[in-house]
C-alpha positions as CSV (number, residue, x, y, z in Angstrom):
1,M,52.1,14.6,-7.7
2,K,48.6,13.8,-9.0
3,V,47.0,16.0,-6.4
4,I,49.1,19.0,-7.4
5,N,48.2,18.4,-11.1
6,L,44.5,18.1,-10.3
7,H,44.6,21.3,-8.3
8,Q,46.5,23.0,-11.1
9,E,44.0,21.8,-13.7
10,E,41.2,23.3,-11.6
11,R,43.0,26.6,-11.3
12,E,43.6,26.7,-15.1
13,L,40.0,25.8,-15.7
14,I,38.8,28.7,-13.5
15,E,41.2,31.1,-15.2
16,L,39.8,30.1,-18.6
17,A,36.2,30.5,-17.3
18,V,37.1,34.0,-16.0
19,E,38.0,34.9,-19.6
20,N,34.5,33.7,-20.7
21,N,35.7,30.5,-22.3
22,R,32.4,28.7,-22.7
23,H,34.0,25.2,-22.8
24,A,35.7,25.9,-19.4
25,Q,32.4,27.2,-18.0
26,H,30.6,24.2,-19.3
27,K,33.1,21.9,-17.6
28,I,32.7,23.6,-14.3
29,Y,28.9,23.5,-14.6
30,S,29.0,19.8,-15.6
31,K,31.3,18.9,-12.7
32,F,29.4,20.7,-9.9
33,S,25.8,21.0,-11.1
34,P,24.7,17.5,-9.7
35,K,26.0,18.3,-6.2
36,M,24.7,21.9,-6.3
37,L,21.2,20.8,-7.4
38,S,21.2,18.5,-4.4
39,V,22.2,21.5,-2.2
40,C,19.4,23.6,-3.6
41,R,17.0,20.8,-3.3
42,Q,17.7,20.7,0.5
43,Y,16.2,24.1,0.8
44,I,13.7,24.2,-2.0
45,K,10.9,21.6,-2.1
46,D,10.0,21.9,-5.7
47,L,12.6,20.3,-8.0
48,H,11.9,22.7,-10.9
49,E,12.3,25.8,-8.7
50,A,15.5,24.2,-7.2
51,E,16.9,23.8,-10.8
52,D,16.0,27.4,-11.6
53,I,17.7,28.7,-8.5
54,M,20.8,26.6,-9.2
55,I,21.0,28.0,-12.7
56,T,20.6,31.6,-11.4
57,A,23.3,30.8,-8.8
58,F,25.7,29.5,-11.5
59,M,25.2,32.7,-13.4
60,K,26.4,34.5,-10.2
61,V,29.3,32.0,-9.9
62,F,30.5,32.9,-13.4
63,T,29.9,36.6,-13.0
64,N,31.9,36.6,-9.8
65,L,34.5,34.0,-10.7
66,K,37.1,36.7,-10.9
67,N,36.6,37.3,-7.2
68,F,37.5,33.7,-6.2
69,K,40.9,34.0,-4.4
70,H,41.9,30.3,-4.6
71,E,41.9,30.2,-0.8
72,G,39.9,27.3,0.3
73,S,37.7,25.0,-1.6
74,F,36.3,26.1,-5.0
75,E,33.4,23.7,-4.4
76,G,32.8,25.3,-1.0
77,W,32.8,28.7,-2.6
78,I,30.2,27.6,-5.2
79,R,28.1,25.9,-2.4
80,R,28.0,29.1,-0.4
81,I,26.6,31.0,-3.4
82,M,24.0,28.3,-3.9
83,I,22.9,28.5,-0.3
84,N,22.7,32.2,-0.3
85,E,20.6,32.1,-3.5
86,C,18.2,29.6,-1.9
87,I,17.8,31.8,1.2
88,S,17.2,34.9,-1.0
89,F,14.6,33.0,-3.0
90,I,12.8,31.8,0.1
91,R,12.8,35.3,1.7
92,V,11.3,36.8,-1.5
93,Q,8.8,34.1,-2.2
94,K,7.6,33.2,1.2
95,K,8.6,35.9,3.6
96,V,9.7,33.4,6.2
97,K,9.0,34.3,9.8
98,F,11.1,33.0,12.6
99,I,9.5,32.3,15.9
100,E,11.3,33.7,19.0
101,D,11.5,31.2,21.8
102,E,13.1,32.3,25.1
103,N,12.8,28.7,26.5
104,Y,15.3,27.2,24.2
105,F,16.8,23.9,25.3
106,E,19.0,21.5,23.3
107,E,17.4,18.2,22.6
108,S,19.3,15.2,21.5
109,F,18.4,14.2,18.0
110,N,18.4,10.4,17.6
111,N,19.9,9.1,14.5
112,I,17.4,8.2,11.9
113,E,17.2,4.4,11.6
114,S,18.5,2.8,8.5
115,Q,15.0,1.5,7.7
116,F,14.1,4.9,6.1
117,S,15.0,5.7,2.6
118,V,16.6,9.0,1.5
119,D,13.3,9.9,0.0
120,D,11.5,9.3,3.3
121,I,14.1,11.5,5.1
122,Q,13.9,14.2,2.4
123,F,10.1,14.2,2.6
124,L,10.2,14.7,6.4
125,I,12.7,17.6,6.0
126,D,10.6,19.1,3.1
127,N,7.6,19.3,5.3
128,L,9.2,21.3,8.0
129,P,8.1,25.0,8.2
130,D,10.5,27.1,6.1
131,G,12.3,28.7,9.0
132,Y,12.9,25.4,10.8
133,K,14.0,23.8,7.5
134,M,16.6,26.5,6.7
135,V,18.1,26.5,10.1
136,F,18.1,22.7,10.3
137,N,19.9,22.4,6.9
138,L,22.4,25.1,7.6
139,Y,23.3,23.6,11.0
140,A,22.9,19.8,10.6
141,I,23.8,19.4,7.0
142,E,26.0,22.3,6.1
143,G,27.7,22.5,9.5
144,Y,27.3,26.3,10.1
145,K,27.4,27.5,13.7
146,H,24.4,29.3,15.2
147,Q,26.2,32.7,15.1
148,E,26.9,32.2,11.4
149,I,23.3,31.2,10.7
150,A,22.0,34.2,12.6
151,T,24.2,36.5,10.5
152,M,23.2,34.8,7.2
153,L,19.4,34.9,8.0
154,G,19.3,38.3,9.8
155,I,18.0,36.8,13.1
156,N,19.5,36.5,16.5
157,E,21.5,33.5,17.7
158,G,18.8,32.5,20.2
159,T,16.3,32.3,17.3
160,S,18.6,30.1,15.4
161,K,18.9,27.7,18.3
162,S,15.2,27.8,18.9
163,Q,14.4,27.0,15.3
164,L,16.8,24.1,15.3
165,S,15.2,22.8,18.6
166,H,11.7,23.0,17.1
167,A,12.8,21.4,13.8
168,R,14.4,18.5,15.7
169,K,11.2,18.1,17.8
170,V,9.0,18.0,14.7
171,L,11.3,15.6,12.9
172,Q,11.3,13.3,16.0
173,E,7.5,13.3,16.1
174,N,7.2,12.7,12.4
175,I,9.8,9.9,12.5
176,S,7.8,8.2,15.3
177,K,4.6,8.5,13.2
178,L,6.4,7.1,10.2
179,K,7.7,4.2,12.3
180,N,4.3,3.5,13.6
181,Y,2.8,3.7,10.2
182,E,5.4,1.3,8.7
183,N,4.9,-1.1,11.7
184,G,1.1,-1.0,11.2
185,T,0.5,0.4,14.7
186,E,-1.0,3.7,13.5
């Protein structure tokens, strides 16, 4: 019964927010902003820019809240808006170019060993070229399929696969370098 009450509370909160109830909007923002900042930060290297994009995306959330159909996860709906806003920002600011590679092959990506901190991993991902980083995040972290990524980014499916392959290769190389550095062998 609690699950139903929690779902009902979320629905009522959304309905109040649609009516521009500032308290309801603030509750939604407070509940989801930490997770959504994390989502934005996956795509945007600079924390302040990531915060700005998150705020802009929340404005879109509240503007389009009346369009939420209560089908699926509300958090997922917000997350998608955040991701799209990040992609738009990167396109405008950096004019990302995707490298076509006809010789795509899937490489196995070894799990990152537990010796690395979250900051180490985020640093490695942040230093990927923007095209690699976007595809890697959309595929490996968000769980999108290559066809969906291609549609979102306006590229072909082979380019998405190629970008992921290159991102994995660069990450593997940088993980090896980091291991060597930490072991004092580099």
